[in-house]
C-alpha positions as CSV (number, residue, x, y, z in Angstrom):
1,X,105.9,40.1,142.9
2,X,104.4,40.5,145.9
3,X,101.0,40.5,145.9
4,X,100.0,42.5,149.8
5,X,96.6,44.0,151.4
6,X,96.8,47.7,152.3
7,X,96.3,47.0,155.3
8,X,98.5,44.7,155.5
9,X,101.3,47.1,153.5
10,X,100.7,50.1,156.4
11,X,102.2,47.7,158.9
12,X,105.4,46.4,156.5
13,X,105.8,49.3,155.2
14,X,109.5,49.9,155.8
15,X,109.8,45.3,154.7
16,X,107.8,46.2,151.6
17,X,110.5,49.2,150.9
18,X,113.5,47.3,151.5
19,X,111.9,43.9,149.6
20,X,112.1,47.1,145.9
21,X,115.0,48.2,146.8
22,X,116.8,45.2,146.4
23,X,114.8,44.9,143.2
24,X,111.5,43.3,143.6
25,X,107.9,44.9,142.5
26,X,105.3,45.1,145.3
27,X,101.7,45.5,144.3
28,X,99.0,47.0,146.7
29,X,95.4,45.8,146.5
30,X,92.6,47.2,148.4
31,X,89.6,44.2,148.4
32,X,91.5,42.0,146.5
33,X,91.8,44.3,143.8
34,X,95.4,46.1,142.5
35,X,95.6,50.6,143.4
36,X,99.1,50.9,143.4
37,X,102.2,49.0,142.8
38,X,106.2,49.8,144.3
39,X,109.0,49.5,142.5
40,X,112.1,51.0,142.7
41,X,112.8,54.1,141.3
42,X,115.8,54.3,137.9
43,X,118.3,56.6,138.9
44,X,117.9,59.8,136.7
45,X,121.7,60.9,135.7
46,X,121.2,64.2,134.7
47,X,123.9,66.6,133.4
48,X,124.7,69.0,136.0
49,X,124.4,72.6,134.2
50,X,125.2,75.5,136.9
51,X,128.6,76.7,136.1
52,X,128.4,75.4,132.4
53,X,129.5,78.9,131.0
54,X,132.7,79.2,134.1
55,X,135.9,80.1,132.2
56,X,134.2,81.2,129.1
57,X,134.0,84.8,130.0
58,X,133.9,87.6,132.5
59,X,131.9,90.9,133.4
60,X,133.4,94.0,132.9
61,X,133.9,95.7,136.3
62,X,130.8,98.8,135.8
63,X,128.8,96.1,134.6
64,X,126.6,98.3,137.3
65,X,127.0,101.5,135.3
66,X,126.2,100.3,131.5
67,X,123.8,102.3,130.1
68,X,122.8,104.0,133.3
69,X,122.2,107.2,132.5
70,X,119.7,106.4,129.9
71,X,118.1,103.9,132.0
72,X,117.2,106.7,134.8
73,X,115.8,109.0,132.9
74,X,113.3,107.4,131.4
75,X,112.0,105.8,135.2
76,X,112.8,109.9,135.8
77,X,109.6,112.3,137.0
78,X,108.9,114.4,134.8
């Protein structure tokens, strides 16, 4: 673990990020007290859910007309 003063962290951020990407952690201090820690990100690998039902059903051609009559009558001016 590397300790870096906030002023040095500002000027060395790119190098610190390279070190973190390589697996190390960096603690940023202000007046000797730790205020933040740079650590490598854990990859969040989630299963892609978009389109998971593709091919399991169909939408009928008259879908937009389904129950159109009763719905329209509810919104007509009376």
